[in-house]
VEXRO-186354 format. One record per atom (N, C-alpha, C): residue in three letters; x, y, z. Coordinates in steps of 0.001 Angstrom, whole numbers, padded with zeros to 6 digits, always signed. Last residue first. Layout:
BEGIN
ALAXYZ...
***
This chain:
BEGIN
GLY-015647-010068+003207GLY-014855-011276+002937GLY-014502-012078+004154VAL-015557-007006+005020VAL-015965-007751+003830VAL-015078-008971+003678LYS-014501-005528+006907LYS-015615-006377+007354LYS-016118-007232+006201SER-011130-004689+007447SER-012203-004981+006510SER-013259-005889+007133TYR-009062-004442+009242TYR-009957-003304+009083TYR-011127-003558+008147LYS-007803-006951+009140LYS-008178-006365+010430LYS-009233-005286+010264LEU-007203-007336+006478LEU-008212-008196+007107LEU-008686-007641+008441LEU-005199-005370+006128LEU-006429-005350+005338LEU-007543-006145+006014LYS-003240-006257+007947LYS-003828-004921+008084LYS-005169-004854+007352LYS-002639-008753+006879LYS-003163-008648+008253LYS-003855-007307+008469MET-001631-008017+004343MET-002859-008811+004458MET-003464-008697+005857ASP+000721-006588+004993ASP-000374-005937+004267ASP-001688-006688+004446ALA+002172-008614+006320ALA+001862-007351+007007ALA+000697-006640+006327LEU+002405-010534+004255LEU+001679-010854+005486LEU+001271-009577+006217ILE+004063-009188+002474ILE+002701-009556+002057ILE+001849-009826+003289GLN+006335-009033+004115GLN+005700-007814+003618GLN+004261-008086+003181LYS+006989-011696+004512LYS+006603-010884+005673LYS+005905-009602+005240GLY+007752-012435+001904GLY+006573-013047+002523GLY+006071-012237+003709PHE+010089-010867+001735PHE+008992-010661+000784PHE+007688-011217+001364GLN+011672-012118+003625GLN+011265-010727+003851GLN+010075-010369+002966PRO+011995-014624+002296PRO+011360-014547+003616PRO+010869-013131+003947LEU+013267-013795-000219LEU+011888-014302-000185LEU+011258-014298+001213LYS+015900-013124-000432LYS+014978-012055-000041LYS+013534-012532+000095GLU+017209-015311-001417GLU+017458-014952-000010GLU+016474-013893+000491ILE+016655-015335-004126ILE+015918-016272-003267ILE+016063-015893-001794GLU+016322-012398-005984GLU+017195-013194-005127GLU+016358-014051-004167SER+014255-011022-007175SER+015014-011953-008018SER+015933-012854-007192PRO+011021-010684-005634PRO+012465-010401-005693PRO+013197-011452-006528VAL+008042-009702-007151VAL+008788-010851-006640VAL+010287-010554-006742ALA+006220-006914-006132ALA+007158-007454-007127ALA+007972-008574-006482HIS+002942-006791-005326HIS+004254-006990-004705HIS+005149-007610-005765SER+000117-004611-005598SER+001030-005614-006139SER+002324-005629-005334MET-003372-003918-005256MET-002003-003840-004754MET-001155-004926-005393PHE-005905-004266-006337PHE-005507-002918-005931PHE-004064-002801-005439VAL-008458-005600-008064VAL-007025-005800-007858VAL-006462-004423-007523ASN-011636-006438-007006ASN-010755-005327-007379ASN-009308-005659-007057GLY-013528-008265-006135GLY-012842-008533-007394GLY-011953-007406-007879LEU-014544-008017-003676LEU-015403-007525-004755LEU-014744-007702-006128PRO-012551-008799-001895PRO-013670-009719-002154PRO-014625-009273-003262ASP-009444-007682-003521ASP-010471-007630-002477ASP-011639-008555-002829VAL-006218-008959-004101VAL-007541-008685-004664VAL-008556-008687-003526ILE-002854-008482-004787ILE-003847-008596-003721ILE-005178-008134-004300LEU-000359-010290-006576LEU-001421-009285-006554LEU-002365-009552-005391VAL+003003-010689-007149VAL+001878-011136-006323VAL+000890-009986-006254GLN+004753-011446-010209GLN+004375-010595-009096GLN+003211-011203-008342ALA+006653-011639-013003ALA+006254-012404-011821ALA+005970-011430-010690GLY+005345-009600-015762GLY+006335-010259-014917GLY+005749-010999-013733GLU+002443-007746-015843GLU+003801-007867-016378GLU+004709-008532-015355ILE-000858-008054-016696ILE+000129-008326-015649ILE+001497-008543-016281GLN-002360-007549-019054GLN-002444-006634-017916GLN-001329-006811-016883GLU-001935-009568-020908GLU-001833-008171-021349GLU-001689-007215-020163LYS-002438-011817-019414LYS-001091-011644-019973LYS-000865-010203-020431ALA-005167-011484-018959ALA-004245-011363-017824ALA-002819-011148-018322LYS-006167-012001-021513LYS-006353-010665-020922LYS-005370-010441-019775ALA-005540-014695-021768ALA-004907-013733-022685ALA-005018-012321-022120THR-005051-016182-018478THR-005851-015833-019650THR-005077-014851-020528THR-003366-018800-016966THR-003354-017366-017253THR-004124-017101-018535ALA-005204-021243-015218ALA-004378-020917-016385ALA-004485-019414-016638LEU-005043-021664-011721LEU-005780-021158-012878LEU-004796-020897-014007LEU-005319-023325-008630LEU-004576-023176-009885LEU-005480-022708-011016HIS-005120-022477-005426HIS-006161-022608-006445HIS-005454-022315-007773TRP-003297-024005-002811TRP-003312-023161-004006TRP-004490-023497-004907GLN-002843-025286-000400GLN-004206-024840-000688GLN-004294-023952-001921SER-000589-028048-001131SER-000999-026845-000407SER-002400-026430-000853LYS-000361-030096-002863LYS-000274-030405-001432LYS-000755-029227-000588SER-000315-028936-005360SER-001589-029513-004928SER-001565-029941-003458VAL+002366-028221-005599VAL+001360-027168-005454VAL+000055-027742-004911GLN+003546-030764-005870GLN+003978-029864-004804GLN+002909-028801-004536GLN+002241-031722-008157GLN+002087-032421-006877GLN+002456-031515-005711TYR+003201-029901-010060TYR+001762-029967-009785TYR+001508-030663-008448GLN+005900-030523-010067GLN+005473-029191-009643GLN+003991-029206-009262ALA+005723-033141-011056ALA+006331-032907-009738ALA+005907-031543-009193SER+004586-032708-013576SER+003840-033512-012598SER+004397-033296-011191SER+004914-029227-014510SER+005343-030629-014570SER+004579-031392-013491LEU+002337-027072-015707LEU+003300-027451-014683LEU+003697-028904-014881GLU+001970-025305-018761GLU+001613-026456-017924GLU+002729-026773-016936SER+002352-021761-018480SER+002578-023020-019196SER+002295-024159-018216GLN+001328-019920-016736GLN+001333-019599-018167GLN+001582-020832-019021TYR-000787-019858-013870TYR+000334-020449-014598TYR+000193-020180-016095LEU-001519-018296-010980LEU-001793-018187-012411LEU-000595-018740-013163ALA-002691-019367-007979ALA-001491-019396-008821ALA-001934-019348-010283VAL-004070-017969-005098VAL-004312-018369-006490VAL-002989-018298-007248PRO-005315-018437-001860PRO-004131-018215-002685PRO-004375-018775-004092THR-007933-016804-000280THR-007606-017919-001171THR-006332-017571-001934VAL-009279-015966+002932VAL-008310-015726+001852VAL-008109-016994+001024ARG-010756-016623+005092ARG-011177-015423+004354ARG-010344-015185+003096PRO-009503-018737+006370PRO-010728-019005+005603PRO-011222-017814+004773MET-007284-017371+007688MET-007088-018180+006481MET-008378-018439+005703ASP-007515-016094+010089ASP-008057-015395+008923ASP-007897-016184+007620LYS-006159-017590+011947LYS-007628-017633+011994LYS-008276-016931+010795GLY-003297-017550+009967GLY-003969-018201+011097GLY-005480-018208+010982LEU-001513-016461+008258LEU-002710-015663+008544LEU-003537-016271+009670ALA+000404-018303+007683ALA+000666-017417+008824ALA-000523-016515+009143VAL-000511-019360+005294VAL-000668-020164+006511VAL-000491-019289+007755TYR+000320-017264+003585TYR-001097-017619+003698TYR-001355-018392+004993THR+003077-017481+003886THR+002396-016237+004261THR+000914-016510+004494ASN+003464-019962+002738ASN+003771-019787+004169ASN+003117-018517+004713HIS+002835-019277+000103HIS+001973-020212+000827HIS+002216-020101+002331VAL+004978-017635-000467VAL+003632-017049-000462VAL+002668-017971+000274ALA+007059-019524-000302ALA+007061-018337+000572ALA+005669-017715+000667GLU+006323-021359-002320GLU+006448-021805-000931GLU+006361-020613+000034LEU+006494-019731-004570LEU+005225-020405-004242LEU+005217-020822-002769THR+009213-019174-004405THR+008241-018086-004221THR+006875-018658-003882LYS+010269-021661-004999LYS+010554-021075-003670LYS+009588-019933-003372GLN+009372-021875-007616GLN+008883-022830-006619GLN+009122-022314-005198CYS+010834-019755-008781CYS+009371-019750-008819CYS+008802-020676-007745GLY+013445-020696-008442GLY+013014-019426-007841GLY+011502-019328-007747VAL+013387-023114-010003VAL+013630-023139-008552VAL+013129-021871-007870ALA+010837-022417-012482ALA+012054-023101-012031ALA+012174-022989-010512CYS+008492-022182-014525CYS+008494-022204-013053CYS+009665-023058-012561ASN+008359-020125-017119ASN+009098-021319-016710ASN+009220-021298-015190SER+006736-017880-017054SER+006438-018933-018035SER+007168-020230-017715PRO+005993-017114-013553PRO+006692-016890-014832PRO+006409-018058-015778LEU+002770-016674-012010LEU+003984-017447-012225LEU+004663-017054-013527ASN+001343-014540-010034ASN+001472-014707-011472ASN+002812-015384-011752TYR-000546-015168-007321TYR+000857-015194-007765TYR+000863-015490-009251ILE-002868-013520-005430ILE-002623-014116-006743ILE-001139-014014-007076ILE-004807-013798-002873ILE-003378-013538-003065ILE-003036-014268-004355LEU-008012-012467-002225LEU-007142-013324-003031LEU-005705-012836-002970TRP-010815-012763-000165TRP-009607-012009-000456TRP-008707-012963-001225GLN-014016-013638-001419GLN-012758-014034-000790GLN-011698-012990-001103GLU-016371-013487-002894GLU-016328-012978-001527GLU-015109-013478-000741ALA-015676-016124-005157ALA-016552-015038-004689ALA-016369-014760-003201LEU-014330-017870-006706LEU-013561-017177-005681LEU-014368-016063-005020ASP-016021-018781-008635ASP-015374-019774-007769ASP-014711-019125-006559SER-016708-016332-009867SER-017742-017116-009175SER-017141-018168-008233ASN-014926-014873-011356ASN-014919-014651-009908ASN-015897-015551-009161ASN-012838-015684-013927ASN-014204-015848-013430ASN-014185-015800-011907ILE-010708-013449-015435ILE-010812-014490-014407ILE-012235-014515-013880GLY-009932-011416-017110GLY-010561-012591-017702GLY-010685-013754-016729LEU-009111-009095-016081LEU-008067-010108-016248LEU-008619-011381-016895LYS-011471-007785-015799LYS-010542-007273-016814LYS-009391-008248-017071GLU-012442-009308-013643GLU-013139-009357-014930GLU-012224-008872-016053LEU-010801-008502-011607LEU-010689-009880-012079LEU-011347-010021-013448THR-009596-005163-012424THR-010518-006098-011783THR-010249-007507-012311LEU-008145-002054-011996LEU-007945-003405-012504LEU-008854-004339-011722GLU-007430+001307-012555GLU-008437+000335-012130GLU-008169-001007-012806ASP-004153+002470-011704ASP-005205+002215-012698ASP-006163+001153-012190SER-002482+002343-009504SER-003147+003613-009805SER-004276+003435-010815LEU-002028+000077-006887LEU-002193+000265-008324LEU-002962+001551-008579LEU+000407+000283-004367LEU-000997+000465-004725LEU-001089+000740-006215THR+002781-002078-003580THR+002527-000891-004383THR+001046-000829-004725GLY+003352-003158-000129GLY+003206-003337-001564GLY+002959-002010-002258LYS+003269-002193+002425LYS+004562-002665+001914LYS+004529-002854+000400ASN+001681+000672+003868ASN+001634-000583+003130ASN+003007-000906+002554THR+001794+003099+005008THR+002269+001993+005830THR+002236+000665+005086VAL+002083+006483+004607VAL+002019+005213+003897VAL+002593+004114+004770GLY+002334+008999+005667GLY+001331+008127+006254GLY+001242+006766+005585THR+005831+009902+006040THR+004550+009915+005337THR+003618+008892+005968ALA+007497+011675+008589ALA+007258+010395+007920ALA+005899+010459+007236LEU+008688+014997+007923LEU+007845+014051+008654LEU+007725+012757+007872TRP+010167+016445+006195TRP+010652+016326+007566TRP+009909+015246+008330GLU+010060+017101+003436GLU+009825+015721+003902GLU+010438+015498+005281GLY+010042+019651+002539GLY+011332+019105+002943GLY+011264+017676+003430ASP+007321+020033+002136ASP+008242+020102+000995ASP+009592+019470+001316LEU+006366+019730+004781LEU+005884+018868+003700LEU+006850+018856+002523ALA+007804+021714+006167ALA+007861+020314+006620ALA+007415+019365+005519LEU+007061+024039+004797LEU+008461+023605+004794LEU+008598+022139+005190LYS+004321+024040+005467LYS+004744+023975+004063LYS+006196+023487+003953ALA+004495+024347+008239ALA+003855+023157+007661ALA+004283+022967+006213LEU+005720+026872+008424LEU+006403+025685+008951LEU+005821+024403+008367ILE+003692+028471+007282ILE+005023+028419+006664ILE+005780+027176+007130ILE+001661+028018+009139ILE+001448+027671+007728ILE+002799+027536+007023PRO+002747+029023+011523PRO+002431+027588+011403PRO+002227+027145+009958LEU+003060+031858+010711LEU+004200+030998+011014LEU+003866+029504+010942VAL+000499+033045+010532VAL+001263+032750+009322VAL+002394+031752+009578PHE-000574+033426+013126PHE-001366+032761+012091PHE-000533+032311+010884ILE+001477+034614+014592ILE+000757+033470+015165ILE-000006+032705+014095ALA+002182+036760+012942ALA+003134+035670+013158ALA+002434+034425+013682ILE-000086+038368+013265ILE+000248+037830+011937ILE+001182+036631+012086MET+000170+038956+015985MET-001011+038237+015511MET-000750+037616+014135LEU+002567+040383+015960LEU+002478+039137+016720LEU+001306+038304+016235MET+001789+042598+014478MET+002831+041715+013955MET+002804+040352+014656PHE-000105+043677+016281PHE-000503+043293+014938PHE+000502+042302+014330GLY+001524+044209+018499GLY+000381+043291+018622GLY-000066+042770+017264ARG+003252+046086+017345ARG+003777+044827+017894ARG+002661+043784+018001ARG+001385+048099+016722ARG+002158+047452+015658ARG+002704+046103+016127ASN+000512+048749+019314ASN-000452+048250+018322ASN+000261+047516+017186LYS+002896+049664+020395LYS+002235+048495+020985LYS+001251+047890+019991LYS+003297+051883+018723LYS+004292+050811+018760LYS+003674+049534+019316GLN+001035+053418+019414GLN+001199+052943+018043GLN+002203+051789+017978ILE+001624+053922+022084ILE+000415+053150+021759ILE+000534+052587+020341ASN+003915+055485+021736ASN+003994+054222+022482ASN+002797+053329+022163VAL+002793+057669+020390VAL+003831+056870+019741VAL+003955+055510+020421ASP+001108+058674+022384ASP+000532+058179+021129ASP+001525+057279+020383HIS+003040+059437+024262HIS+002051+058425+024644HIS+001432+057807+023386VAL+004277+061423+022808VAL+005071+060261+023236VAL+004143+059114+023590SER+002092+063178+022604SER+002635+062585+021382SER+003506+061369+021699SER+001725+063813+025324SER+000633+063192+024575SER+001180+062521+023314VAL+004107+065045+025849VAL+003735+063847+026611VAL+002671+063077+025852LYS+003856+067206+024068LYS+004979+066264+023945LYS+004662+064961+024650ASP+001584+068430+025081ASP+001572+067925+023709ASP+002684+066892+023499GLN+002514+069172+027567GLN+001399+068217+027481GLN+001344+067613+026087VAL+004429+070950+026723VAL+004847+069790+027516VAL+003765+068729+027446THR+002800+072800+025472THR+003805+072090+024687THR+004319+070862+025425SER+001317+073839+027490SER+000630+073006+026511SER+001630+072227+025663MET+003313+075259+028770MET+002629+074161+029460MET+001967+073215+028466
***
């Protein structure tokens, strides 16, 4: 009789142990599985990244002061700085036009932004007339700026004088409308969320 009870008792104990093991394994799976899936998703780039800006964020600190640009004339303004190539030919003039159109497309936010053209060599009278028709603020490129800025690009500067984003100017003129839209998208986002400037 006791052997039957012992057998029943041992079968019951085995069942309890199996249930406990299953419960323990289930609990581990509940906590570990999401971590493993998250790791796989990040490593495998299954999800879209949170980056929504079109330009390139600068990793090194860069300020107007480091570029040798006096900020007093441009104080508390967002700046779109176009670093002109040494020879402002057709592509350069079309880029000036595209960036200016971007500035105009800001609409009610235009007073918060100043477009700045950094020129390396004197503009011809025709080029100067074209630029002066628009709201460009013309500045000669300083020696410090020549050291810091490579090639033709558009820089975005916050009202505190921090240069934090760049847009490389495309070499093909056909890509300039898309280029302008990318700058516009970044500027609208910045102006929407910023209370400064």
